[in-house]
C-alpha positions, 0 to 999 in steps of 0.5 A: 917237820919239814923246812916250810919255805918264806912266800916272801923269798919266791914267787908265789905261784898261784898269784903269778899263774893268775895274773898270767891268765888274766893276760890270756896266757895259755900257761899249760904248754909253758910249764911243760916246755919248761918241765913244770908239773901243771899239777904243781899249782894245786899241791900244798907248799909249791913253789918256784925258783926265781931263775925258773920265774924269770924263765917262765915270764920270758918264754911266756912273752914270746909264745904269746908274742907280747915283747911287753908282758911284764908291763902289761901285767904290771899295769893290770889292776887285778894283779899285785905283786908288791905283797907286804909292801903294797898297803904301806906304799898306797897309804903313805902320806907323800911319794917321798915317804912311799919311796923310802918304805920300797928302799927299807922293805923291798927285800922282804919281797924280793930279797935279790934286789936293790933299789935306791933314790937318787935326786939331781937338780930338779929330777929324782930317779928311783934306780932297781937292780937284780943281782946275780943274773944277767939283765937279758935273762930277766927282761920281762921281770925287769920291765914288770917291776918298773912299770910297778913303781910307775903305777905306784907313782900314779896311785900317789898322784891319783893320775892314771895318765902319769908319764916319767921323764924318762925310763932306763932298762939294763938290757937291750932294746926291743926292735924299732917295730916293737917299740911302737907299742910300747906303753909309755911315752918318755924317753927311753934309755936301754943298755944302761947300768941301772934300770929305774925311772926319772921324774920331776922331783916337785913330785916327791912332796904331793900329798896323798889325800887318802892316809892317815899318819898315825895309823900308817906308822902304826901298821908299818911298826906291826909290819917290821915286827912281823917280818923281821921275825919271819926273816929270823926263822921258819915259823909258820905263825910268823908267816900268818902273821906278817900276811895278815897284817899286810893284807889288813884294809886291802882285801878282805883276810880269811883263811882261804886267801891266806892259805892260797899266799902260803901256797897250800889248801885251807885244810892244810892251814887249819890243821897246821895251826892246830898243831900250833894250838891255835886257829886263824880266826884267833890269829887274826883277831889278836892282830886286829884288836892289837892295831885298834887298840894302839889306834884308838889309844894314839890317833883320832881316827873316826871309828868308821874309818878304822873299821874300813882299814882293819877289813871290816864291812861296816863299823856296827860290825866292828863295834860288836866285835870289839865289845865281845873281844874287849867288853867295851865298845871302841869309843867307849876304849878310846875314852878311857884309854886315849893319850891323844 
């Protein structure tokens, strides 16, 4: 069987391609200039190595005459490049927990990156470094990631206008004329020994009003188990499990969007699953109802909220599916098995 590359180890071409198009970038000439066949975007199991990813971002910024293209892509709400981290980060109880999750799981989506959080006096600094490549060769990628962390903090604070105290970049400074268009209003330091942001430490304890602590713990446990399996094997089933788990409650989890994450067609996905003796719906339901049972037994989350977090459009649909699979309605199951 041909080796299956992990979608967490290399940039997702289709998602990256869509993000560029969202910014009105004409992608075809860029691909051709870098020796990338534009048709590869539609091929099963396509991939783009990290160096080529950096080169493409730099060229896209240059050709589109947008020095801060990476930042604009990060701040565009149509783009979400945090992958498996996204759900947990946005639903952490506060900023401190969210940044701890970033440090713990960043290598799942960016294996050549290191994130750290340091405190000094009344300020906290979130640092970011890419290893193995000069910062001046991946300017757009660095700026995109730093901007993603600003966006994360804005989400936790529920404040789209929040600004960091200071931003650091390992690469050199843009020209004074370019800096007039810089999207953030804060102190800027270039040619630093790391990239990152500095903000007031009091924000670390800011409560996120939209989370369930027990459910978050269950989700993190499920993601961690799936991720460990994924990183230790090349199993397609492990890939699918971690992608389903990480997308629950964030987007509708369908065979089509999971196939896109895996860079293959839905037909190929179904064929590969059949070869492994299962179906997409079977895998998804196993994960959903495992998490549902754990949540009903160990949390006080309402049935309506649990249904929403598990990707159901309404609680009645969740009730029907739960009873069909387990023979009891969710409330009946909770009464019989609850540990709370």
